[in-house]
C-alpha positions in Angstrom: 134.1 37.9 51.5 131.7 40.2 53.2 132.0 44.0 53.0 133.8 45.7 56.2 131.7 48.6 56.0 132.8 52.3 56.1 136.2 53.2 57.9 135.9 54.4 61.3 136.7 57.9 61.3 135.3 59.0 64.6 137.7 60.1 67.3 137.5 59.2 70.9 135.2 61.6 72.9 135.9 62.4 76.5 132.5 61.6 78.5 133.5 62.0 82.1 136.6 62.8 84.2 137.7 62.9 87.8 138.3 65.7 88.7 135.8 67.1 86.3 137.1 70.1 83.9 137.1 73.2 86.1 137.0 71.5 89.5 138.2 73.6 92.5 139.9 72.3 95.8 140.9 68.8 94.1 143.3 67.3 96.6 143.8 63.7 94.8 147.1 62.4 93.2 145.1 60.2 90.6 143.4 61.6 87.5 141.0 59.5 85.4 139.5 60.4 82.1 136.6 58.3 80.7 136.0 58.0 76.9 133.2 56.6 74.8 135.3 53.9 73.3 138.7 51.9 73.9 141.6 54.2 73.9 145.4 53.7 74.0 148.5 56.1 74.3 150.3 57.7 71.6 153.7 58.7 72.8 152.1 60.3 75.8 155.0 61.6 77.9 156.1 63.8 74.9 152.7 65.0 73.9 151.3 65.7 77.3 151.8 69.2 78.5 151.2 69.8 82.1 151.4 73.5 83.5 152.8 75.0 85.6 156.0 73.1 85.5 155.9 70.0 88.0 159.1 68.1 88.9 156.7 65.4 90.0 156.1 63.8 86.8 153.3 61.2 86.6 152.9 57.5 85.7 150.2 56.9 82.9 148.2 54.0 81.7 145.5 53.4 79.2 142.9 50.6 80.6 139.9 49.9 78.1 138.2 53.2 77.6 140.0 55.1 80.5 143.2 57.0 80.8 144.8 57.0 84.1 147.4 59.6 85.3 148.8 59.1 88.7 151.3 61.4 90.6 153.5 59.9 93.4 153.8 63.3 95.4 150.7 65.6 96.2 150.1 68.3 93.8 151.0 72.0 94.7 148.5 73.6 96.9 146.3 76.5 95.5 147.4 75.9 92.0 145.7 75.9 88.7 146.8 72.7 86.9 146.4 72.1 83.2 146.6 69.0 81.3 147.0 69.6 77.6 146.9 66.0 75.8 147.5 67.1 72.2 147.8 63.9 70.3 148.6 61.8 73.4 145.4 59.8 73.3 143.8 57.6 70.2 141.4 54.9 69.7 142.7 51.3 69.5 141.2 50.3 66.2 141.9 53.2 63.8 144.4 55.1 65.6 142.2 58.3 65.5 143.5 61.1 67.8 141.2 62.9 70.6 140.9 66.5 69.5 141.5 69.5 71.6 141.6 67.2 74.6 142.4 69.5 77.7 141.6 69.3 81.4 141.8 72.3 84.0 141.2 71.9 87.7 142.6 73.7 90.8 143.9 72.6 94.1 142.8 75.8 95.8 139.6 77.8 95.8 140.3 79.8 92.5 140.9 78.9 88.8 143.5 81.4 87.2 141.9 82.9 84.1 144.6 84.7 82.2 145.7 83.6 78.8 148.2 84.4 75.7 148.1 83.2 72.4 149.6 84.0 69.0 151.7 82.9 65.9 155.2 81.8 65.4 157.0 82.0 62.0 161.0 81.9 61.2 162.2 85.4 60.6 164.4 84.8 57.6 162.4 82.6 55.7 158.8 83.2 57.0 158.1 79.3 57.3 155.5 78.4 60.0 157.1 77.8 63.3 155.9 74.3 63.9 156.2 72.4 67.2 157.9 75.4 68.7 157.9 75.8 72.4 156.4 79.1 73.8 157.3 79.6 77.5 156.6 81.9 80.6 158.9 82.4 83.3 157.9 84.4 86.5 160.2 87.4 86.5 163.2 87.7 89.0 166.6 89.4 89.3 168.1 86.1 89.0 166.0 84.7 85.9 168.3 82.6 83.5 166.2 81.0 80.9 168.9 78.7 80.0 169.1 77.0 83.4 165.5 77.4 84.8 162.4 75.6 83.7 159.4 77.8 82.9 156.1 77.8 84.8 153.9 77.8 82.0 154.5 76.4 78.5 153.3 74.9 75.4 154.1 73.9 71.6 152.8 75.4 68.4 150.4 73.5 66.1 151.0 72.7 62.4 149.8 76.2 61.5 152.5 77.8 63.8 149.8 78.9 66.3 149.8 78.6 70.2 147.6 79.1 73.2 148.5 79.1 77.0 145.4 79.4 79.2 144.8 79.4 83.0 147.7 81.7 83.9 148.1 83.5 87.1 148.0 87.2 86.7 151.4 88.9 86.8 154.5 89.9 84.8 156.2 87.3 82.8 159.3 86.9 80.7 158.0 85.2 77.4 160.1 83.3 74.9 159.5 81.3 71.6 162.2 78.7 71.0 163.0 75.5 69.3 163.8 73.4 72.2 165.7 70.8 70.1 166.5 68.6 73.0 163.1 69.0 74.9 164.6 70.3 78.1 162.4 73.4 78.4 165.7 75.6 78.5 166.8 77.8 75.8 170.1 76.9 74.4 171.8 80.2 72.8 173.6 79.7 69.5 171.8 76.4 68.8 168.0 77.2 68.8 166.1 79.7 66.8 164.4 82.1 69.4 162.0 85.0 69.4 161.5 87.4 72.4 160.1 90.9 73.3 161.8 94.0 74.4 159.3 94.3 77.2 157.7 91.8 79.7 154.4 90.3 79.0 151.9 91.7 81.6 148.7 89.8 82.4 146.2 91.3 84.4 142.3 91.5 84.6 142.2 95.0 82.9 145.0 94.1 80.3 144.2 93.8 76.7 147.8 92.5 76.1 147.0 88.7 75.7 148.4 88.2 72.0 152.2 87.8 71.7 153.4 87.0 68.0 156.9 86.0 67.4 159.5 85.6 64.6 162.3 83.3 65.6 165.9 83.6 64.3 169.5 82.9 65.6 170.4 84.9 68.2 174.1 84.8 69.0 175.3 87.2 71.5 178.5 85.9 72.7 181.9 86.4 71.5 183.8 83.3 70.2 185.9 81.5 72.9 188.7 79.2 72.5 188.2 75.4 72.6 191.7 74.2 71.9 195.1 75.1 70.5 198.1 73.0 69.5 201.7 73.5 68.1 202.6 71.2 64.9 206.1 72.2 63.6 205.9 75.8 62.7 202.2 76.0 62.8 200.1 77.1 65.7 196.4 76.2 65.4 193.6 77.7 67.5 190.1 76.3 67.6 187.1 78.3 68.7 183.5 77.3 69.5 182.0 78.8 66.3 182.9 80.1 62.8 185.3 82.9 62.7 184.3 85.6 60.0 187.3 87.6 60.6 190.7 87.6 62.7 193.5 89.9 63.1 196.6 89.5 65.3 199.2 91.6 66.9 202.5 90.0 67.7 204.5 91.7 70.9 207.8 90.1 69.4 209.3 91.6 66.1 208.8 88.4 64.0 207.0 87.7 60.6 204.2 85.5 61.1 201.4 84.6 58.8 197.7 83.9 59.5 195.2 81.5 57.9 191.5 81.5 58.9 189.3 78.4 58.1 185.8 78.1 59.6 186.4 77.8 63.4 190.1 77.7 63.3 192.9 80.2 63.3 196.5 79.3 62.3 199.6 81.2 62.9 202.5 80.2 60.5 206.2 80.8 60.3 208.2 79.7 57.4 211.5 79.8 59.4 212.7 78.6 62.8 211.8 80.7 65.9 213.1 79.6 69.4 211.5 82.4 71.5 208.2 82.0 73.3 205.7 84.3 71.4 202.7 86.5 72.7 199.9 87.4 70.4 196.6 89.1 70.9 193.8 88.0 68.4 191.0 90.1 67.8 187.9 87.9 66.5 184.6 88.6 64.8 181.8 85.9 64.5 179.5 85.5 61.8 176.8 87.3 63.9 179.1 90.4 64.2 180.0 89.6 67.9 183.8 90.8 68.6 186.2 89.5 71.3 189.8 89.2 72.3 192.0 86.2 72.8 195.3 86.4 74.2 197.7 83.4 73.4 201.2 82.4 74.4 202.9 79.7 72.3 206.3 78.4 71.0 207.0 76.7 67.8 208.7 73.3 67.5 212.6 73.3 66.6 211.8 71.5 63.2 209.1 72.0 60.6 206.3 69.7 60.2 208.1 68.0 57.4 204.9 65.3 56.7 202.8 68.2 56.2 205.0 70.1 53.8 205.7 66.9 51.7 202.1 66.2 51.5 201.0 69.7 50.7 203.6 69.8 47.8 201.6 67.2 46.0 198.5 69.3 45.9 198.2 72.0 43.2 199.2 75.4 44.3 195.9 77.1 42.9 192.9 76.4 40.8 190.3 78.5 39.1 187.3 78.8 41.2 184.3 76.9 39.7 182.1 80.1 39.5 184.6 81.9 37.3 183.9 79.8 34.3 181.8 80.8 32.2 182.4 84.3 33.5 179.4 86.6 34.4 179.9 90.5 34.1 180.3 92.1 37.4 181.8 89.3 39.1 185.5 88.5 39.8 187.8 85.8 38.5 189.0 83.9 41.6 192.1 81.9 41.9 192.0 79.5 45.0 195.0 78.7 46.6 195.8 75.3 48.8 197.3 77.6 51.6 198.0 81.3 52.2 200.3 82.9 49.8 203.6 84.1 51.2 204.9 85.6 48.1 204.1 86.3 44.6 205.6 88.0 41.4 203.1 90.4 39.3 205.5 90.2 36.5 204.4 86.4 36.2 200.7 87.3 35.8 199.0 88.6 32.6 195.6 88.9 30.9 194.8 88.8 27.3 191.3 89.8 26.2 189.7 88.3 22.9 192.9 87.0 21.7 194.8 90.4 21.8 198.1 91.0 23.6 198.8 90.0 27.2 198.5 92.7 29.5 199.9 92.9 33.1 197.6 92.4 36.0 196.5 95.7 37.6 193.1 95.4 38.9 193.2 92.8 41.7 192.7 92.1 45.4 193.5 89.4 47.8 191.1 87.9 50.6 191.6 88.5 54.2 193.5 85.3 54.6 195.8 85.4 51.4 194.4 82.2 49.9 192.1 83.8 47.1 193.3 86.3 44.6 190.2 88.3 43.1 190.8 89.4 39.8 188.7 92.1 38.1 188.9 92.0 34.4 188.2 94.4 32.0 185.2 93.6 29.6 185.8 91.0 26.9 183.3 89.3 24.4 185.0 86.2 23.2 187.5 84.7 25.8 190.0 85.9 28.4 193.4 84.0 28.6 195.0 84.2 32.2 198.7 83.7 32.0 200.7 82.5 35.0 204.4 81.9 34.9 206.2 79.1 36.8 207.0 80.1 40.3 204.9 83.2 40.4 203.4 82.0 43.5 204.9 80.6 46.8 202.5 79.1 49.4 203.3 78.9 53.2 204.8 75.7 52.9 207.2 76.9 50.3 205.4 74.8 47.4 205.3 76.7 44.2 203.3 76.7 41.0 205.5 74.3 39.0 204.6 75.0 35.6 203.7 77.9 33.3 200.1 77.7 32.6 197.4 79.6 30.5 193.9 79.3 31.6 190.9 80.2 29.1 187.7 81.8 30.7 184.7 82.2 28.2 181.8 84.6 28.9 178.4 83.2 29.8 175.7 83.2 27.3 173.0 85.3 28.7 170.5 83.2 26.7 171.2 80.2 29.3 170.4 82.3 32.3 167.2 84.1 33.8 166.6 87.7 35.0 164.6 89.0 37.9 163.3 92.7 38.3 162.5 93.8 41.7 162.0 97.0 43.5 161.7 98.4 47.0 160.0 101.9 46.3 158.6 102.2 49.9 161.8 101.8 51.9 162.8 104.7 53.6 165.9 103.6 55.4 168.8 101.5 54.6 168.1 98.0 53.3 169.3 94.8 51.5 167.7 92.9 48.8 169.0 89.2 48.8 168.4 86.6 45.9 168.2 83.2 47.7 168.1 79.7 46.4 165.7 77.0 47.4 167.8 76.4 50.7 167.6 80.1 51.6 171.2 80.6 50.9 172.2 84.0 49.6 173.3 84.0 46.0 173.4 87.6 45.3 172.6 90.9 47.1 172.4 94.5 46.5 172.2 97.2 49.2 170.1 100.7 49.1 169.0 100.2 45.6 165.1 101.1 45.1 165.1 99.0 41.8 167.5 96.3 40.8 167.9 93.8 38.1 169.6 90.2 39.1 171.1 88.9 35.9 172.6 85.6 35.0 170.6 83.4 37.3 171.0 79.8 36.9 167.6 78.0 36.1 166.0 76.7 39.4 163.9 78.0 42.3 164.5 81.3 44.1 163.3 83.5 46.8 163.7 87.2 47.2 164.2 88.7 50.8 164.4 92.2 52.1 166.3 93.2 55.1 165.8 96.3 56.9 169.6 97.1 57.5 169.2 99.7 60.4 172.6 100.2 61.1 173.4 100.2 57.5 176.4 97.7 57.9 175.6 95.5 54.9 174.3 92.3 56.6 171.4 91.2 58.7 172.0 91.5 62.5 170.6 89.0 64.8 169.7 91.2 68.0 170.7 90.4 71.4 168.5 88.4 73.7 170.4 89.2 77.0 169.9 93.1 76.2 166.4 92.6 74.8 167.5 94.3 71.4 165.3 92.9 68.7 167.1 91.5 65.2 166.6 93.4 62.1 163.3 92.9 60.6 162.9 91.0 57.1 160.4 90.7 54.3 160.4 87.4 52.1 158.2 87.7 48.7 155.4 85.2 49.5 155.9 83.0 46.4 158.8 80.8 44.9 160.3 82.5 41.8 161.0 80.0 39.0 163.7 80.7 36.7 164.1 79.2 33.1 166.5 79.7 30.7 166.1 83.0 28.6 163.5 83.9 30.9 162.8 87.4 32.4 160.5 88.1 35.6 158.8 91.0 35.4 159.1 93.6 38.6 158.6 91.9 41.8 157.7 94.7 44.4 159.0 94.0 47.9 
């Protein structure tokens, strides 16, 4: 077989166009680009960025060595038009895409010359912000970036960099956001976003032509109710997001129990109530937004017996997986299948290292009453947790049906790793977080200049420092409507590989 020769690595090159790049007073509706080889389109309508934003979308067609773009309606007068093709044009043989293909012309006598560029990364991970939309809106009293299309926009490249050129002088609202549905409108709570405290001012004598962003969740809205329903003696209220904390006040003098699970608050009675009840719920979401919901409901005449029957088949409680083996400084958690209605402390005891059983004294319930957190005294061999039959009664009146003794062993430090870290240069409140390879928080400590994370399961980890400006022990996302910025973070640049019996020397944050 004859050899085919070297592979074609040449990219299509633009040799001419109508209008030409930089042309003024263009009044046509058809744009033609001529290349040095045959070309075809590469997902052109999603790759081609036309600014300023035009409702009048064009028709496109590749014919041999030309790309034709044709509008049905006339282009807006006295306007600088920019066409950024990105990877929208490629050759027909090897699929090599035309590089840095951009055409600028004006329908008036002037070409706008202002520009802005910058870099985008994710605030909580420091990953490059790839394919992030950066957009400019002309400022006005009625501006709503969730409903209005921007005038100028672009997307970041594979390095997280962006550039917008040929902008008219003026003041703009500038935003960097994910734009997951490609509608050029920022969707709060869904899309990561970055913004500035002040407007972007572009003028001939202005040096403010660079704008870097760190994008993050920006939930500035309180939870709102989606649905509610009564089933038996339970009243379930569903909200539009995860509820971190909920408390309620009942106007009537009845004993009502509360259960919280993700985006649902459930109010429960364990006896019949015929009156209509009125409650005020105070809610806090995972971003710290607070809201109040007023509800009115009435329980059914009979309990939901199907639910009670099914629930009684499930174990009333189990030992949390993280409790065995036990790591010093942690708690031993008993997880219940429902909120606990009553419990008997005389039916719970601990025995350390095969000693005598001692009554439970140091413990705490979580806010929803379905996790019992036990703080044990030090032990070296094992710990036995004794629970007597009927010590716990959950909301559907199920009880633990047998006396049981659980054995908990201490963790062997040789099976885990250790990380030493420091934040000696921090002057204000801060949090140091240990993250797994999915950037989920494994452990954290507040306001300690030096700290040792122990009993780390072998794997890959990151370290993150949060500048906790309000000293509330958590990262705060900021508030875009008020233009208050999220709390700053630092992420140690390298992955941290942990092995068994392995200690990482001091990492400086």
